[in-house]
N, C-alpha and C positions, 0 to 999 in steps of 0.2 A: 360846415359841410357834413352831410350824412355819411358816416363811415360804412354804412351798409346800403348801397344804392338798390333801387327797385329790382334790378335784374339779378342781384345776388340770390334772393330767395327763390327765384325761378330756376337758376342754375343749380341750387341745392336740391330742388325737387327733381332735377334730372337724374339724381342718384337712384331714384326708384325705377328708372327706365329699364335697367338690366333685369330686375326681378319681374317687372310687368312683361317684358319680352320673353322671359323664360316660361312663365305660366301660359301665355298665349301660344308660344311655339310648341310646347308639349301637347296641349290639347288639340291644337290645329292639325298636327300630323297624325293624330289618332282618329280624326273624323274626315280626313281627305282635303284639308285646306292648308293655308299658310298663315292665317290669323290677320291678314292685311286689312280685313274689314274693320277690326277693332282699333287699329293703330291711328288712323287719321282723326276719328272723334276724340280719342284719348289725348292726342297731342294738341288738338285745338281747344278742347274744353278744360283739360286738367293742367296743361303745360303752356297755354297761351301762345302756341305756335301758329303762324299764319297758315291759312288753308292750303295754299299751293306748296309751301315748304313741307307741310305735314303730309301731303299726298306723295310728293317725291321721296321724302324720308321713309314713309311707310313701305313703298315699293322697294327701296334699297335695303331696308332692314329685314324684309322677308326673303331676300335672295338666299341668305345662309340657311333659313328654314327649309326652303325648297331644295337647295343643293344637298344638305345633309339628310333631310327627310326622304328625298328621292333615292339617294344612295342606300339608306337603310331599308327602305321598302323593296328596292331592287334586289338586294342581298337576300331578302326573305321571299322572293318570288311573287311580290304583290303588284308588279307593274306589267301591263300589256303595252309593249313598246310601239307596235304599229298604230294602235288607237291613240296612244299618248302623243306620238309625233304628229299625227294628222290634226288632232285637236289643237296642239300647240302651234303648229304652222299657221293655221287659220287665225289663232289668237294673236300672232305677231302683227298681222294687218290691223286687227281691231285695236290693239294696244297703242300703236303709234298714232292711229286716227284719234283715239280717245285722249291721248296726251295733248294733241293739238286742240281738241275741243275744250279741254280743261283750261288751257291757256287763254281761251277766248272768253270764258265766263268770268263775271265779277265774283270776288271772294264770297260775299254774302249769298249770292245766288247759288254758288257751288255748294256751300254748306247746307242751305235750305233744301235744294233738290236731293242732296245726299240723304237728308232726313226722311223725305218722302220715299226715296228709293229703299231705305232701310225698312220702313213700315210695310211697303208692298212686298219686299223680299221675305219679310217675316210671315206674311200671310201666304205667300207662294210656297214657303217651306212646308206648310201644313199639307199641301197637296203634292209634294215631291214624290215622283213615282217610286215605288218600292221594288225590291227584288222579287221576281217570280221564280218559283221552283220548277223550272222546265229543264229536265235532264237532257232533252233533245238538242238544246242550244250548246254549241261548242264555241268558246271564245276564239277569235282569230289568232293564229300563231305567227302570221306574216302578213305583209301587205296584200299578197295574192289571195289570202283567205278572207279578206274584208268583203262583206256583202255590199255590192255597189248601190243597193237601194238605201243603204244607211249613209251614203256619202253626203247628200244634201243636209241631213241632220247634223252630221259631224262638223261640216264646214260652217253651218249657221250658228250652232252653239259655240264653236270655237271663236268665231268673230265676235259674237255678243259678249262672251266672257272676257275676251281681250279688250273690247271697247269699254266695258265697265271698269276693268283694271286701270286703263289709261286715264279715264275721266276722274274717278274717285279714289284711286290708289288702293283699291281692294283687289281681291283675288279672282272674283267671278266664279267662286266655288259652286254656288247653287245651280246655275245652268249646267255646269260641267257634270255635277253629280247626277242631275236629272238625265242628261244625255247618256251617261255611262250606265245608269240603271236601265234605261230603255234598251240599250244594247245587250242587256242580260249578262253582264259580267258578274262573277262572284263578288261578294261584298268586300272582302279584303283587297281584291284586285281593283274594285271601284275606288277604294280609299287610296291605295298606292298610286294608281294611274292619275287620279285627280291631283295628288301632290305634285307629280311631275308636270302636269298641264299648267297648273297655276304658278309653278316655278318659272316656266317659259313666259307666261303672261307678265309676271313681275319683272323679269329681266327686260322684256320688250318695252313695258310701260316706263320703267326707270330710264331706259335709253332715250325715250322720247322726252321725258322731263329733264334729263341731263343736258340735252341740247338747248334747253331754255334756261339753264343755269340756276335751278331751284333747290337742289339738295343741300342739307346742312350736315357736314361731316361729323361734327360732335354728336348730334342726335343719332346719326346712322350708326356710329360706333357703339354708343351706349345701348341703344335699343337692339341693334343687330347681334351684339355679343351674347346678350341674354337669350334672344330668340334662337340663336344657333345651338346653345346648350339644351334648350327645351326641345328642339327638333331632333336632337340625338337621342333623347330619352323617350319621346312619344311612341315611336314604332316598337320599342322594346316592350312597353306596356301592352301594346296592341296584340303582341304575340300570345299573351296569356289570357286574353278575354275572348268572348264570343260576340263579334260585332253584330251578328244577326239578332241577338237578344237586346242589344243596346240601341238599335237603330231608332226606335220610336222615342226612347228617352232623349237621345241626342237631338232629335228633330224638334220635340216640344220645348226643350230648354233653349235651343238655338232660336226658335220662333219667338219666344218670350223676350230674349235678350235683344233681338233685332228690333222688335216693336218698341220696347222701352228706350233703346238707344236712339231710334229714329224720332220718337216723341220728344226726347230730351233736346235733340238738335233743333227740331222745329220750334219748340218752346223758346229756345235761346236766340233764334235768328229770325223769327217771323215778324 
């Protein structure tokens, strides 16, 4: 009998999950996300986790990132609560719907469509709206201050971002960032508010997958513990940098990573 069964090496590889979660959590909270986009492909390709379990695990693991990241950004005045709550409320509907759709798809189809989605998202990122320097624009301080003309945009982007989170276990950060930039919020507020919104998406999406009994507690603990530590560090680094100067660099690097990641998934599952 083999004293080292096949699953032993895989479980040994799991020890890298906290470090991977830390790095992703740190950088994600610096650019307005929670890192959920990178967790499912890593779990599937590197740790041989089934797609549906990877998606559910990803959503659960990024909840600490969103919770700690939102708290740290809120302490630093980087979150616009009225906008964040409206985006997040719409995202709840999309996330539960997305979790149901994810359960209906075959695993190979789920991964393959994720690959094409990653490539398209990378290309979209190149055209993500940028911050305009318009001093006449005043960010809403309460629900009453919200421009009613922006409500359809907020609701649509919120539902889409939640739908993406539920189907693929990602954060839906790209559409959220696009919508927040269109609303003309300051860059740091865009980043902080985005972290709050994708946190709500992750909780909602995980709730939908939890009903289907798909999470793996061991993976959630290992990945989530590292991610939580990274989320605590990320906003502290953001305080000392100028996001306006880093925006284009982040965008191009993210675009390249998304296209490469999507191509890798398509190559392995086509």
